[in-house]
DRENDO-1510 file (C-alpha; in Angstrom, 1 decimal, always signed):
<recs>
REC; n; res; u; v; w
REC; 1; MET; +3.7; +16.3; -23.6 .
REC; 2; SER; +5.8; +19.0; -21.8 .
REC; 3; ASN; +7.4; +18.5; -18.5 .
REC; 4; GLN; +5.2; +21.3; -17.1 .
REC; 5; THR; +2.1; +19.4; -18.2 .
REC; 6; CYS; +3.5; +16.2; -16.6 .
REC; 7; ALA; +4.1; +18.1; -13.4 .
REC; 8; GLN; +0.5; +19.4; -13.3 .
REC; 9; ILE; -0.8; +15.8; -14.0 .
REC; 10; SER; +1.4; +14.5; -11.2 .
REC; 11; SER; +0.1; +17.0; -8.7 .
REC; 12; SER; -3.4; +16.3; -9.7 .
REC; 13; LEU; -2.9; +12.5; -9.5 .
REC; 14; SER; -1.5; +12.9; -6.0 .
REC; 15; ARG; -4.5; +14.9; -4.8 .
REC; 16; PHE; -6.9; +12.5; -6.7 .
REC; 17; TYR; -5.6; +9.3; -5.1 .
REC; 18; SER; -5.7; +10.9; -1.6 .
REC; 19; ALA; -9.3; +11.9; -2.2 .
REC; 20; VAL; -10.2; +8.4; -3.5 .
REC; 21; ILE; -9.0; +6.9; -0.3 .
REC; 22; VAL; -11.3; +9.1; +1.7 .
REC; 23; VAL; -14.4; +8.8; -0.5 .
REC; 24; GLY; -13.9; +5.1; -1.0 .
REC; 25; VAL; -13.8; +4.7; +2.8 .
REC; 26; VAL; -17.0; +6.5; +3.1 .
REC; 27; PHE; -18.7; +4.3; +0.5 .
REC; 28; PHE; -17.5; +1.0; +2.1 .
REC; 29; ALA; -18.2; +2.2; +5.6 .
REC; 30; GLY; -21.8; +2.9; +4.5 .
REC; 31; ARG; -22.3; -0.8; +3.6 .
REC; 32; PRO; -23.9; -3.3; +6.0 .
REC; 33; ALA; -21.6; -5.3; +8.3 .
REC; 34; SER; -22.1; -8.4; +6.1 .
REC; 35; ALA; -20.7; -6.5; +3.0 .
REC; 36; ASP; -18.0; -8.2; +1.0 .
REC; 37; ASP; -14.4; -7.2; +1.9 .
REC; 38; TRP; -12.0; -5.7; -0.7 .
REC; 39; PRO; -8.8; -7.0; +0.8 .
REC; 40; GLN; -6.4; -6.4; -2.0 .
REC; 41; TRP; -5.8; -4.7; -5.3 .
REC; 42; MET; -8.7; -5.4; -7.7 .
REC; 43; GLY; -10.8; -7.1; -5.0 .
REC; 44; PRO; -11.2; -10.6; -3.4 .
REC; 45; ARG; -10.5; -12.5; -6.6 .
REC; 46; ARG; -8.1; -10.0; -8.2 .
REC; 47; ASP; -10.5; -9.5; -11.1 .
REC; 48; ALA; -12.0; -6.0; -10.4 .
REC; 49; VAL; -15.5; -7.5; -10.0 .
REC; 50; TRP; -17.7; -6.5; -7.1 .
REC; 51; ARG; -20.1; -9.4; -6.4 .
REC; 52; GLU; -22.2; -7.5; -3.8 .
REC; 53; THR; -25.9; -7.3; -4.0 .
REC; 54; GLY; -28.0; -4.2; -3.6 .
REC; 55; ILE; -25.4; -1.9; -5.2 .
REC; 56; LEU; -26.5; +1.5; -6.1 .
REC; 57; LYS; -27.2; +1.9; -9.9 .
REC; 58; GLN; -26.3; +5.5; -9.7 .
REC; 59; PHE; -25.1; +8.0; -7.0 .
REC; 60; PRO; -27.6; +10.4; -5.5 .
REC; 61; THR; -27.9; +13.8; -7.2 .
REC; 62; ASN; -26.2; +15.4; -4.2 .
REC; 63; GLY; -23.5; +12.7; -4.0 .
REC; 64; LEU; -22.8; +10.2; -1.2 .
REC; 65; SER; -23.4; +11.1; +2.4 .
REC; 66; VAL; -20.0; +11.5; +4.1 .
REC; 67; ARG; -19.8; +9.5; +7.3 .
REC; 68; TRP; -16.2; +10.6; +8.2 .
REC; 69; ARG; -13.0; +12.0; +6.8 .
REC; 70; VAL; -9.4; +11.3; +7.8 .
REC; 71; PRO; -6.5; +13.4; +6.5 .
REC; 72; ILE; -3.6; +11.3; +5.0 .
REC; 73; GLY; -0.6; +11.9; +2.9 .
REC; 74; ALA; -0.2; +11.5; -0.8 .
REC; 75; GLY; +0.3; +8.2; -2.7 .
REC; 76; TYR; -0.9; +6.2; -5.7 .
REC; 77; SER; -2.1; +3.1; -3.9 .
REC; 78; GLY; -5.7; +2.2; -3.1 .
REC; 79; PRO; -7.1; +1.1; +0.3 .
REC; 80; ALA; -7.7; -2.4; +1.3 .
REC; 81; VAL; -10.9; -3.1; +3.4 .
REC; 82; ALA; -11.2; -6.3; +5.5 .
REC; 83; GLY; -12.8; -7.3; +8.8 .
REC; 84; GLY; -14.2; -3.9; +9.5 .
REC; 85; ARG; -10.8; -2.2; +9.0 .
REC; 86; VAL; -9.4; +0.0; +6.3 .
REC; 87; TYR; -5.7; -0.3; +5.5 .
REC; 88; VAL; -3.9; +2.5; +3.6 .
REC; 89; THR; -0.4; +3.6; +2.9 .
REC; 90; ASP; +1.0; +7.1; +2.4 .
REC; 91; ARG; +4.1; +9.3; +2.3 .
REC; 92; GLN; +5.2; +12.0; +4.8 .
REC; 93; LEU; +7.8; +14.4; +3.6 .
REC; 94; ALA; +10.6; +15.4; +6.0 .
REC; 95; SER; +10.5; +19.0; +7.5 .
REC; 96; LYS; +11.5; +21.7; +5.0 .
REC; 97; THR; +11.5; +19.1; +2.2 .
REC; 98; SER; +9.5; +19.2; -1.0 .
REC; 99; ASN; +9.1; +17.2; -4.2 .
REC; 100; PRO; +10.7; +18.6; -7.3 .
REC; 101; LYS; +8.5; +20.6; -9.7 .
REC; 102; ASP; +9.6; +18.3; -12.5 .
REC; 103; PRO; +8.2; +14.9; -11.6 .
REC; 104; PHE; +10.7; +13.1; -13.8 .
REC; 105; GLN; +13.6; +14.5; -11.8 .
REC; 106; ARG; +15.3; +11.9; -9.5 .
REC; 107; GLY; +17.2; +12.6; -6.4 .
REC; 108; ILE; +17.2; +11.7; -2.7 .
REC; 109; ILE; +14.1; +13.1; -1.0 .
REC; 110; SER; +13.9; +12.6; +2.7 .
REC; 111; GLY; +10.7; +11.4; +4.3 .
REC; 112; THR; +8.8; +8.4; +5.6 .
REC; 113; GLU; +6.2; +5.9; +4.5 .
REC; 114; ARG; +3.3; +5.0; +6.7 .
REC; 115; VAL; +0.9; +2.1; +7.0 .
REC; 116; ILE; -2.4; +3.1; +8.7 .
REC; 117; CYS; -5.2; +1.0; +10.0 .
REC; 118; LEU; -8.6; +2.7; +10.4 .
REC; 119; ASP; -11.8; +1.6; +11.9 .
REC; 120; ALA; -14.3; +1.4; +9.0 .
REC; 121; ALA; -17.2; +2.5; +11.2 .
REC; 122; ASP; -15.8; +5.8; +12.3 .
REC; 123; GLY; -12.4; +6.4; +10.7 .
REC; 124; LYS; -10.5; +6.4; +14.0 .
REC; 125; ILE; -6.9; +5.2; +13.8 .
REC; 126; VAL; -6.6; +1.7; +15.2 .
REC; 127; TRP; -2.8; +1.5; +14.6 .
REC; 128; LYS; -0.1; +2.9; +12.4 .
REC; 129; GLN; +3.5; +2.1; +11.5 .
REC; 130; GLU; +5.9; +4.6; +10.1 .
REC; 131; TYR; +9.5; +4.0; +8.8 .
REC; 132; ASP; +12.2; +6.1; +7.3 .
REC; 133; CYS; +12.2; +5.9; +3.5 .
REC; 134; PRO; +14.2; +8.4; +1.4 .
REC; 135; TYR; +12.9; +8.4; -2.2 .
REC; 136; ASP; +15.0; +8.3; -5.4 .
REC; 137; VAL; +12.2; +7.8; -8.0 .
REC; 138; SER; +10.3; +9.7; -10.6 .
REC; 139; TYR; +6.8; +10.8; -9.5 .
REC; 140; PRO; +7.7; +10.7; -5.8 .
REC; 141; ALA; +4.2; +11.4; -4.4 .
REC; 142; GLY; +4.0; +8.2; -2.3 .
REC; 143; PRO; +3.5; +4.4; -2.3 .
REC; 144; ARG; +2.3; +2.6; -5.4 .
REC; 145; ALA; +1.2; -0.9; -4.2 .
REC; 146; SER; -2.1; -1.5; -2.3 .
REC; 147; PRO; -2.0; -3.5; +0.9 .
REC; 148; THR; -2.9; -7.2; +0.8 .
REC; 149; VAL; -4.9; -8.5; +3.8 .
REC; 150; GLU; -5.4; -12.3; +4.5 .
REC; 151; LYS; -6.0; -14.4; +7.6 .
REC; 152; GLY; -5.1; -11.7; +10.1 .
REC; 153; LYS; -2.0; -10.4; +8.4 .
REC; 154; VAL; -1.4; -7.3; +6.2 .
REC; 155; TYR; +1.3; -7.3; +3.6 .
REC; 156; THR; +2.6; -4.0; +2.2 .
REC; 157; LEU; +5.3; -3.1; -0.3 .
REC; 158; GLY; +6.7; +0.4; -0.3 .
REC; 159; THR; +8.1; +2.5; -3.2 .
REC; 160; GLU; +11.7; +1.7; -2.2 .
REC; 161; GLY; +11.2; -2.0; -1.8 .
REC; 162; ASN; +10.4; -2.3; +1.9 .
REC; 163; LEU; +8.2; -5.3; +2.3 .
REC; 164; PHE; +6.3; -5.8; +5.6 .
REC; 165; CYS; +4.1; -8.3; +7.2 .
REC; 166; PHE; +1.9; -6.8; +10.0 .
REC; 167; ASP; -0.5; -8.3; +12.4 .
REC; 168; ALA; -3.8; -7.0; +11.1 .
REC; 169; GLY; -5.2; -6.4; +14.5 .
REC; 170; THR; -2.3; -4.8; +16.4 .
REC; 171; GLY; +0.1; -3.5; +13.7 .
REC; 172; LYS; +3.0; -5.5; +15.1 .
REC; 173; ILE; +5.7; -6.2; +12.6 .
REC; 174; LEU; +5.9; -10.0; +12.1 .
REC; 175; TRP; +8.7; -9.8; +9.5 .
REC; 176; SER; +10.1; -7.5; +6.9 .
REC; 177; ARG; +12.4; -7.6; +3.9 .
REC; 178; GLU; +14.4; -5.0; +2.0 .
REC; 179; PHE; +14.5; -5.9; -1.7 .
REC; 180; LYS; +17.3; -3.6; -2.7 .
REC; 181; LYS; +19.7; -4.9; +0.0 .
REC; 182; GLU; +18.7; -8.6; -0.3 .
REC; 183; PHE; +18.7; -8.8; -4.1 .
REC; 184; GLY; +21.4; -6.3; -4.9 .
REC; 185; ILE; +19.1; -4.2; -7.1 .
REC; 186; ASN; +18.4; -0.5; -7.6 .
REC; 187; THR; +15.1; +1.3; -7.3 .
REC; 188; PRO; +13.2; +1.1; -10.6 .
REC; 189; LEU; +12.4; +4.4; -12.3 .
REC; 190; TRP; +8.8; +4.4; -11.0 .
REC; 191; GLY; +9.6; +2.6; -7.8 .
REC; 192; PHE; +8.5; -0.8; -6.6 .
REC; 193; ALA; +4.8; -1.0; -7.8 .
REC; 194; GLY; +3.8; -4.6; -7.9 .
REC; 195; HIS; +0.9; -5.3; -5.6 .
REC; 196; PRO; +1.7; -8.4; -3.4 .
REC; 197; LEU; -0.2; -11.5; -4.5 .
REC; 198; ILE; -1.1; -14.4; -2.2 .
REC; 199; ASP; -1.0; -17.9; -3.7 .
REC; 200; GLY; -1.6; -20.5; -0.9 .
REC; 201; GLN; +1.4; -20.2; +1.4 .
REC; 202; LYS; +3.3; -18.1; -1.0 .
REC; 203; LEU; +3.5; -14.3; -1.2 .
REC; 204; ILE; +4.5; -13.4; -4.7 .
REC; 205; CYS; +6.2; -10.0; -5.4 .
REC; 206; LEU; +7.9; -8.3; -8.3 .
REC; 207; ALA; +11.4; -7.4; -7.2 .
REC; 208; GLY; +13.5; -7.1; -10.4 .
REC; 209; GLY; +17.2; -7.8; -10.9 .
REC; 210; GLN; +19.2; -10.8; -12.1 .
REC; 211; GLY; +17.5; -14.0; -10.9 .
REC; 212; SER; +14.9; -12.2; -8.8 .
REC; 213; VAL; +12.4; -10.6; -11.2 .
REC; 214; ALA; +9.6; -12.5; -9.4 .
REC; 215; VAL; +10.0; -13.6; -5.8 .
REC; 216; ALA; +7.8; -16.0; -3.9 .
REC; 217; LEU; +8.1; -15.8; -0.1 .
REC; 218; ILE; +6.9; -18.6; +2.2 .
REC; 219; ARG; +4.5; -16.6; +4.4 .
REC; 220; THR; +5.0; -18.7; +7.5 .
REC; 221; PRO; +8.4; -17.9; +9.0 .
REC; 222; ALA; +10.9; -20.7; +8.8 .
REC; 223; ARG; +12.6; -21.8; +12.0 .
REC; 224; ASN; +16.1; -21.2; +10.7 .
REC; 225; PHE; +15.4; -17.5; +9.7 .
REC; 226; GLY; +16.0; -14.5; +11.9 .
REC; 227; ALA; +17.7; -14.1; +15.3 .
REC; 228; PRO; +15.7; -15.2; +18.3 .
REC; 229; SER; +15.2; -11.5; +19.4 .
REC; 230; GLN; +14.0; -10.3; +16.0 .
REC; 231; PRO; +10.9; -11.1; +13.9 .
REC; 232; ARG; +11.7; -14.2; +11.8 .
REC; 233; ASN; +11.8; -13.8; +8.1 .
REC; 234; PRO; +10.2; -16.3; +5.6 .
REC; 235; ALA; +12.1; -18.5; +3.2 .
REC; 236; THR; +12.5; -17.2; -0.4 .
REC; 237; LEU; +11.9; -18.9; -3.8 .
REC; 238; ARG; +13.2; -16.9; -6.8 .
REC; 239; GLN; +12.3; -17.0; -10.5 .
</recs>
């Protein structure tokens, strides 16, 4: 496969995943209030099975009825839907900056990553957080990992290893970690792409590096972590 073909595929994928976020939101927003949530990658049980009842056996000939649309940036991650909210991540390029024509090309690309919370009923923005995030990866369209939502908290992992825990209702940053600085690792070729997994009180992530391939974070901040004026960070278990 030529680099030109790969570039075309990359461009198409970027547009495709942005479109999926919008159409998917429309589909979920059209469900009754009692509909099951889809709070993480591959669904509630992480098995890609939708256990809803009354699911359409086929789409209408003219397609689904669009309830609302919200423009967002590019990315490869899917949305998480929980408690009447839709959580998505995207990428915003800096002014006068563009991604390389060859998607395999690596180099510092200025821009930010965003975490956006939308009202599932009308698509209005409830809150959003944006942070500086220069990319140095192949296929730099945007974030890879889908948000994980559980018990009033949203966990996101960005392409450059920025892990956040947000208050699901307000968007307040409860704590954050930077994998590259903390574990002394470089950004993988494709970026950090492991969807955060919750196991009891542990948040399991793929970080990489010597002694930190898999990292389990204690989700409830420990008392001896973080300065009093800063969000407290959770304890870490490495594998």
